[in-house]
C-alpha positions in Angstrom: 0.0 -0.2 -0.2 1.2 3.7 -0.9 1.2 5.9 1.5 -1.4 8.4 1.8 0.7 11.3 0.6 1.5 9.2 -2.5 -2.1 8.9 -3.4 -3.0 12.4 -3.1 0.0 13.2 -5.6 -1.2 10.8 -8.1 -4.7 12.3 -8.3 -3.4 15.8 -8.4 -1.3 14.5 -11.3 -4.0 13.1 -13.2 -6.9 15.7 -12.8 -4.1 18.8 -13.6 -3.4 16.8 -16.9 -7.0 16.5 -18.0 -7.6 20.1 -16.9 -4.8 20.9 -19.3 -6.2 18.6 -22.3 -9.5 20.1 -21.7 -8.3 23.7 -22.4 -6.2 22.9 -25.0 -9.0 21.1 -27.2 -10.9 24.8 -28.2 -7.5 26.0 -29.1 -6.8 23.1 -31.8 -10.5 23.0 -32.9 -9.7 26.9 -34.0 -6.4 25.9 -35.7 -8.1 23.4 -37.8 -10.9 25.5 -38.8 -10.9 27.2 -42.2 -11.4 30.8 -42.7 -14.2 32.3 -44.5 -13.7 33.6 -48.1 -13.4 37.3 -48.2 -16.4 38.5 -49.4 -16.2 41.0 -52.7 -18.3 44.0 -52.4 -21.8 44.1 -54.6 -20.3 47.2 -56.3 -17.5 45.7 -57.5 -19.3 42.4 -58.6 -22.0 44.7 -60.6 -18.9 46.6 -62.3 -17.5 43.5 -63.2 -20.8 42.3 -64.6 -21.5 45.5 -66.6 -17.7 45.5 -68.3 -18.3 41.9 -69.3 -21.9 42.5 -70.7 -20.2 45.3 -72.7 -17.2 43.4 -73.9 -19.6 40.8 -75.3 -22.1 43.3 -77.1 -18.6 45.0 -78.4 -17.1 42.1 -79.8 -20.8 40.8 -81.0 -21.4 44.2 -83.0 -17.9 44.3 -84.5 -18.1 40.6 -85.8 -21.5 42.2 -87.4 -19.8 45.0 -88.5 -17.5 42.7 -90.1 -19.7 40.1 -91.8 -21.8 43.2 -93.3 -18.7 44.5 -94.8 -17.8 40.9 -96.4 -21.4 40.6 -97.6 -21.2 44.0 -98.7 -17.9 43.1 -100.8 -19.7 39.4 -101.9 -22.6 41.6 -103.1 -20.7 44.1 -105.1 -18.8 41.8 -106.9 -21.2 39.7 -107.5 -23.0 43.2 -109.5 -19.6 43.9 -111.3 -19.9 39.9 -112.7 -23.2 40.6 -113.9 -22.3 44.0 -115.2 -19.5 42.3 -117.1 -21.7 39.7 -118.5 -24.1 42.2 -119.6 -21.0 43.7 -122.0 -20.3 40.0 -122.8 -23.7 39.2 -123.9 -24.2 42.0 -127.2 -20.4 41.6 -128.5 -21.3 37.7 -128.4 -24.4 38.1 -130.3 -22.8 40.1 -132.7 -20.0 37.6 -133.6 -20.4 35.2 -136.0 -22.2 31.8 -134.6 -19.6 28.8 -134.3 -20.6 25.6 -135.9 -20.3 25.0 -132.2 -23.9 25.9 -130.3 -23.5 23.4 -127.0 -27.1 22.5 -127.3 -26.2 18.8 -126.0 -24.7 20.1 -122.9 -27.8 22.8 -121.9 -30.4 20.2 -122.8 -28.6 17.3 -120.4 -28.7 20.8 -117.8 -32.3 21.3 -118.6 -33.5 18.0 -118.6 -31.8 17.7 -114.6 -33.7 20.9 -113.1 -36.9 19.5 -115.0 -36.5 15.9 -113.4 -35.7 17.1 -110.0 -38.0 20.3 -110.0 -40.2 18.5 -107.3 -37.0 16.3 -105.4 -35.9 13.2 -105.6 -38.2 9.8 -105.3 -36.8 7.8 -102.9 -39.4 4.8 -103.5 -37.4 2.3 -106.1 -40.8 0.8 -107.6 -41.8 4.0 -108.5 -41.3 4.7 -112.1 -40.1 8.4 -111.6 -37.2 7.2 -108.9 -36.4 4.5 -112.3 -36.4 7.8 -114.8 -34.6 9.5 -112.3 -31.6 7.1 -111.6 -31.5 5.8 -115.7 -31.0 9.8 -116.4 -28.6 10.2 -113.9 -26.8 7.2 -115.3 -26.9 7.4 -118.7 -25.9 11.4 -118.7 -23.0 11.3 -115.8 -19.9 9.3 -115.4 -19.8 6.3 -113.2 -16.9 8.2 -111.4 -18.4 11.5 -111.3 -16.5 13.9 -109.0 -19.1 15.3 -106.4 -18.7 17.0 -103.0 -15.5 15.4 -102.6 -16.1 12.4 -103.7 -16.4 9.8 -106.6 -19.1 8.1 -107.9 -22.9 8.5 -108.4 -23.9 7.1 -105.1 -23.1 10.6 -103.4 -25.6 12.1 -105.7 -28.6 9.8 -104.8 -27.5 9.9 -100.8 -27.9 13.7 -100.7 -30.8 13.9 -103.1 -32.1 11.3 -100.2 -31.2 13.4 -97.3 -32.8 16.6 -98.9 -36.1 14.6 -99.2 -36.2 13.2 -95.7 -35.2 15.6 -93.8 -37.1 18.4 -95.4 -40.8 18.3 -95.6 -40.9 19.5 -99.5 -38.2 20.2 -102.0 -38.5 22.2 -104.7 -36.0 23.4 -107.3 -35.3 25.9 -110.3 -33.4 26.9 -112.6 -33.2 30.6 -113.7 -30.8 30.8 -115.9 -27.8 28.8 -117.7 -25.0 29.2 -119.8 -21.5 28.1 -121.1 -18.7 29.5 -119.1 -15.8 27.7 -120.2 -15.0 25.6 -123.4 -11.0 24.8 -123.0 -10.0 22.7 -121.7 -13.5 20.9 -121.3 -16.8 22.8 -121.5 -18.4 24.0 -118.4 -21.9 25.0 -117.6 -23.4 27.0 -115.0 -26.6 27.0 -113.9 -28.4 29.3 -111.3 -30.7 27.6 -109.3 -33.3 28.0 -106.2 -34.0 25.6 -103.8 -37.4 26.4 -102.1 -37.2 24.0 -98.6 -39.8 23.5 -96.1 -38.4 23.1 -92.6 -39.7 20.5 -90.2 -38.8 19.3 -86.8 -37.0 16.8 -87.9 -34.3 19.7 -90.3 -34.1 21.2 -86.8 -32.7 18.1 -85.1 -30.8 17.0 -87.5 -29.3 20.2 -89.2 -29.9 22.7 -86.2 -29.2 20.6 -83.6 -28.2 23.6 -81.5 -31.3 25.5 -81.5 -33.4 22.4 -79.6 -32.8 24.1 -76.8 -34.0 28.0 -77.8 -37.9 27.4 -78.7 -38.4 30.8 -79.9 -36.4 30.3 -82.8 -37.4 27.2 -83.7 -41.0 27.9 -83.3 -39.3 31.2 -86.7 -37.8 28.4 -88.7 -40.7 25.1 -88.4 -43.3 24.9 -91.4 -41.4 27.9 -93.0 -39.8 27.9 -96.7 -36.0 28.7 -97.2 -35.2 29.6 -100.6 -31.3 28.2 -101.4 -29.5 29.8 -104.3 -27.4 27.3 -105.4 -24.7 27.6 -108.1 -24.4 24.4 -110.7 -21.6 23.6 -112.1 -21.6 20.9 -114.9 -18.2 19.7 -116.7 -18.4 18.0 -119.8 -16.1 15.7 -121.3 -15.5 14.8 -125.0 -18.1 12.2 -124.9 -20.6 14.9 -123.8 -21.0 13.3 -120.2 -20.6 15.2 -116.8 -17.6 14.1 -115.2 -17.5 16.6 -112.3 -20.7 18.4 -110.8 -19.7 21.2 -108.7 -22.4 23.2 -106.4 -21.9 26.4 -104.4 -24.7 27.3 -101.8 -25.5 30.3 -100.0 -27.2 29.3 -96.9 -26.5 32.7 -94.7 -28.6 34.7 -97.2 -31.2 32.2 -97.6 -31.4 32.3 -93.5 -31.4 36.0 -93.3 -34.0 36.5 -95.6 -36.0 34.0 -94.1 -35.6 35.5 -90.5 -35.4 38.9 -90.9 -32.7 39.2 -88.4 -29.2 39.4 -88.4 -28.8 38.2 -85.0 -31.0 35.0 -85.1 -29.1 34.3 -88.6 -25.9 34.1 -86.5 -27.2 32.0 -84.4 -28.7 29.7 -86.7 -25.3 29.9 -88.9 -23.1 28.9 -86.1 -23.7 25.2 -85.7 -25.6 24.9 -89.2 -24.9 21.5 -90.7 -25.7 22.5 -94.4 -22.1 23.1 -95.9 -21.4 25.9 -98.6 -21.3 23.5 -101.3 -25.0 22.8 -100.6 -23.9 19.5 -98.9 -26.3 18.0 -95.7 -24.1 16.5 -92.8 -26.9 15.7 -90.3 -26.4 14.7 -86.5 -27.5 11.6 -85.1 -29.3 11.0 -81.9 -26.2 9.9 -80.4 -23.8 12.8 -81.1 -26.6 15.4 -80.3 -25.2 18.5 -78.3 -26.3 18.1 -74.5 -28.0 20.9 -73.0 -26.1 22.6 -70.1 -22.6 23.2 -71.7 -20.3 25.5 -70.1 -20.7 29.3 -71.4 -16.5 29.2 -72.1 -16.9 26.3 -74.6 -19.7 27.9 -76.1 -18.0 31.2 -76.9 -14.7 29.1 -78.0 -17.2 27.3 -80.5 -18.7 30.2 -81.4 -15.5 32.4 -82.4 -14.2 29.2 -84.0 -17.5 28.9 -86.3 -17.1 32.7 -86.9 -13.9 32.3 -88.0 -14.8 30.1 -90.3 -17.6 31.7 -91.9 -15.4 34.5 -92.4 -12.7 32.6 -94.1 -15.5 31.6 -96.5 -16.6 34.7 -97.2 -12.9 36.1 -97.8 -13.0 32.9 -100.6 -16.0 34.3 -102.0 -14.2 37.2 -102.4 -11.2 36.1 -104.0 -13.1 33.4 -106.3 -15.7 36.3 -107.4 -12.4 38.5 -108.0 -11.4 35.7 -110.5 -14.5 35.4 -112.0 -14.3 39.4 -112.6 -11.0 39.4 -113.8 -12.0 35.9 -116.4 -14.6 37.7 -117.8 -12.8 40.7 -118.3 -10.2 38.8 -120.0 -13.2 37.3 -122.4 -14.7 40.9 -122.9 -11.3 41.7 -124.3 -10.7 39.0 -126.6 -14.2 39.5 -128.2 -14.0 43.3 -128.5 -10.7 42.3 -130.3 -12.5 39.6 -132.8 -15.5 42.3 -133.3 -15.3 43.8 -136.9 -15.2 47.1 -136.6 -18.3 47.5 -139.5 -20.4 45.2 -137.0 -20.2 47.6 -134.2 -23.3 48.0 -132.5 -22.9 50.4 -129.4 -25.5 48.3 -127.6 -23.5 48.4 -124.2 -23.5 52.7 -124.5 -27.2 52.7 -125.2 -27.8 50.0 -122.5 -26.0 52.4 -119.9 -28.1 55.2 -121.0 -30.9 53.7 -120.7 -30.1 52.2 -117.4 -29.2 55.7 -116.1 -32.7 57.3 -117.1 -34.4 54.5 -115.7 -32.5 54.5 -112.2 -32.9 58.0 -111.6 -36.2 58.2 -113.2 -38.0 59.4 -109.6 -35.1 61.3 -108.5 -32.2 60.9 -106.2 -33.0 58.7 -103.1 -31.7 60.5 -100.1 -32.0 57.7 -97.5 -28.8 55.9 -97.5 -30.4 52.4 -96.2 -32.9 52.4 -99.0 -32.7 50.0 -101.9 -33.0 52.6 -104.6 -30.0 55.0 -103.0 -27.7 51.7 -103.1 -28.8 50.7 -106.6 -28.2 53.8 -107.5 -24.6 54.7 -106.3 -23.7 51.2 -107.4 -24.9 52.2 -110.8 -22.8 55.4 -111.1 -19.6 53.5 -109.4 -20.4 50.9 -111.8 -20.9 52.7 -115.2 -18.7 56.1 -114.7 -15.2 56.7 -114.4 -13.9 57.8 -111.1 -12.0 61.0 -112.8 -15.6 61.7 -115.2 -16.2 65.2 -115.8 -19.2 66.9 -114.9 -20.4 70.1 -114.5 -17.1 71.4 -114.5 -15.7 69.1 -111.8 -13.8 66.5 -111.6 -15.2 63.0 -110.2 -18.4 60.9 -109.6 -19.3 62.8 -106.5 -20.8 65.6 -108.4 -23.3 63.5 -109.7 -24.5 63.0 -105.9 -24.4 66.2 -104.7 -26.4 67.7 -107.8 -29.1 64.6 -106.9 -29.5 65.4 -103.6 -29.9 69.3 -104.3 -32.6 68.7 -106.8 -34.5 66.0 -104.2 -34.0 68.8 -101.4 -35.0 72.2 -103.5 -37.7 70.8 -105.1 -41.0 69.2 -103.9 -41.0 66.2 -106.2 -38.6 65.1 -109.3 -39.5 63.2 -111.9 -37.1 62.3 -115.4 -37.8 60.8 -118.6 -35.7 60.2 -121.8 -37.6 60.2 -125.1 -35.0 59.1 -127.6 -31.3 58.9 -127.7 -28.5 58.1 -130.3 -24.7 58.0 -131.3 -23.7 61.4 -132.6 -20.1 60.6 -132.7 -17.7 57.3 -132.7 -14.1 59.0 -133.1 -12.0 59.2 -131.5 -14.4 57.9 -128.3 -18.2 57.3 -128.6 -20.7 59.9 -127.6 -24.5 59.2 -127.3 -27.0 62.1 -126.8 -30.1 61.7 -124.8 -33.2 64.1 -124.9 -34.7 64.4 -121.8 -37.4 66.4 -119.7 -37.1 67.2 -115.7 -40.5 67.6 -114.1 -39.7 69.5 -111.1 -42.5 70.8 -108.3 -41.7 74.0 -107.0 -42.1 74.4 -103.4 -41.0 77.2 -100.9 -37.6 76.2 -100.8 -37.2 76.3 -104.6 -38.4 80.3 -104.1 -35.8 81.4 -101.3 -32.7 79.4 -102.9 -33.7 79.9 -106.8 -35.4 82.8 -107.0 -34.4 84.8 -104.2 -35.1 88.3 -105.9 -39.0 87.0 -105.9 -39.5 87.3 -102.2 -41.0 90.4 -102.1 -43.1 89.7 -104.9 -46.1 87.4 -103.7 -48.3 87.4 -106.6 -45.6 85.8 -109.1 -44.7 83.4 -105.7 -48.4 82.5 -106.0 -48.0 81.6 -109.3 -45.1 79.3 -108.9 -45.9 77.3 -106.1 -46.8 73.8 -106.3 -46.8 74.3 -110.3 -44.7 71.5 -112.1 -41.9 72.8 -114.0 -41.0 71.1 -117.3 -37.4 71.2 -118.9 -36.0 70.2 -121.4 -32.5 68.5 -120.8 -29.9 67.7 -123.1 -27.7 65.0 -121.8 -24.2 63.9 -123.6 -22.3 60.8 -122.6 -19.0 60.1 -123.6 -17.4 56.6 -123.3 -13.8 55.3 -123.5 -12.5 51.8 -124.8 -13.7 49.9 -121.7 -17.4 51.5 -122.3 -17.1 53.7 -119.1 -18.6 57.3 -118.9 -15.5 59.9 -119.1 -17.1 62.9 -119.8 -21.4 63.8 -118.9 -22.6 67.0 -120.6 -26.3 68.7 -119.7 -27.5 71.6 -121.3 -31.1 72.8 -120.1 -33.6 75.3 -121.4 -35.2 76.9 -118.5 -36.4 80.1 -120.5 -38.7 77.9 -122.4 -39.6 75.8 -119.1 -40.5 79.3 -117.5 -42.3 80.4 -120.6 -44.8 77.8 -120.5 -45.2 77.7 -117.0 -46.1 81.3 -116.6 -47.4 82.1 -119.7 -46.0 85.4 -119.3 -43.4 87.3 -121.3 -43.1 90.2 -118.2 -43.0 87.3 -115.6 -40.8 85.1 -117.5 -38.4 88.1 -117.5 -38.6 88.8 -114.2 -38.2 85.3 -112.8 -35.2 84.9 -115.2 -33.7 88.1 -114.0 -32.4 86.6 -111.0 -32.5 82.6 -111.8 -29.9 80.8 -110.0 -30.1 77.6 -112.2 -27.2 77.4 -114.5 -27.5 76.7 -118.2 -25.9 73.6 -117.9 -29.1 72.4 -115.4 -26.4 73.1 -112.3 -28.2 74.0 -109.0 -26.1 76.3 -106.2 -23.8 74.2 -103.9 -25.1 74.2 -100.4 -22.8 76.7 -98.9 -24.5 79.0 -101.5 -28.1 78.0 -100.8 -27.7 78.5 -97.1 -25.9 82.4 -97.7 -28.5 83.2 -99.8 
């Protein structure tokens, strides 16, 4: 037995150890507890969100601006191609016909568009299916090159996909022509495919829109008009050895949705390629809903880059087409005998000028007439053209805007035109009349000396001044207008309007309309 003192000492040691362990436990717990994350103030979070939204909006605006610029370049080059083709036409018509008429190739292309006007019949026992397959096998080579593959099976597969994925399919050919003779004959056909979109179309070709029910409803049941350029390359046996197609789904979707943002969303994951090939997605590979925002943004940027690269390639291809057509034009102009010169290009340019400006100048920049007028002037008149003692075609727009501003309404009509000189340059003369409705602004700018003559002002206000104008177009060897002269006759116009020699003399005394029909510039008009 231990002494009483020893037992008491052991007991005290145990109690002190227990007290020490109980005091150290909260300290350990505090040491192992994680510190709470530092809270970001709400104003900083709001600032970050606002900056992120502004960056995204600016990025989308820049992308849309770039897309619009590229599309504008494509449209401009397309118009240049059409203009050059129009020049080639009259020259081809005046050249003596060769024995080679290309009728067999044209007949093959026309029959293709006729047989597939309602799409492809998939039922193997149907007579139309047999007829379609027999036709293609008879006019196309077994190793036909089509959409990066060889053989007719690719063509049948694509037609089967179009018939399956779209509720209805219709195809029409607007025009076709031979564009190349060496080394092989190539025929181009401009076709339009009218494709009615169904729910199956969305699932197969637009799987990224399945979670966007608003956009899905804008597409289902609608008809997408897809422009397709078809190129048939024939061999020496008059059989098609290569069949190329170029589609434009961007323009088709833009015309259907009428919204650049919705079009960009639809195009971003569209499985319709630019060559018209359908690459439908299978159900196993459908994109799942709920992918992260970063992945979506990266995919969108990659697809936009691919689309912009395609537009750049279109610009280069159209530029090459312009150069090719210019070369053909130079060749035909060189081989055309001088005594067979018809001056049809010059006459058409003058007639188109009076047609485009028949109702005066369109002052709204976004208007279709405004774009058409500017494209026409830039396309047929040289940049250094001389007009009303000024150099440059901008003078035409300046005077057109003045006429549209100073008069209540403007109308122009050409009665007849004829070529009056052929050497050293072709000069065409056109006799036109301007119908100008006088307004209070007209009096202030063109008749400032009549402001204190209210009786004569009342005889002019609201009346239509019919003024004869002689227009002279001088063309160079490339059929561009190098000089544009106008001669007006305001004396006869005012005499016919006022029916008084005294009033006509008074009105002409301070008239600010020149003999060449030029109106005072904006600065002069304001100073008066």
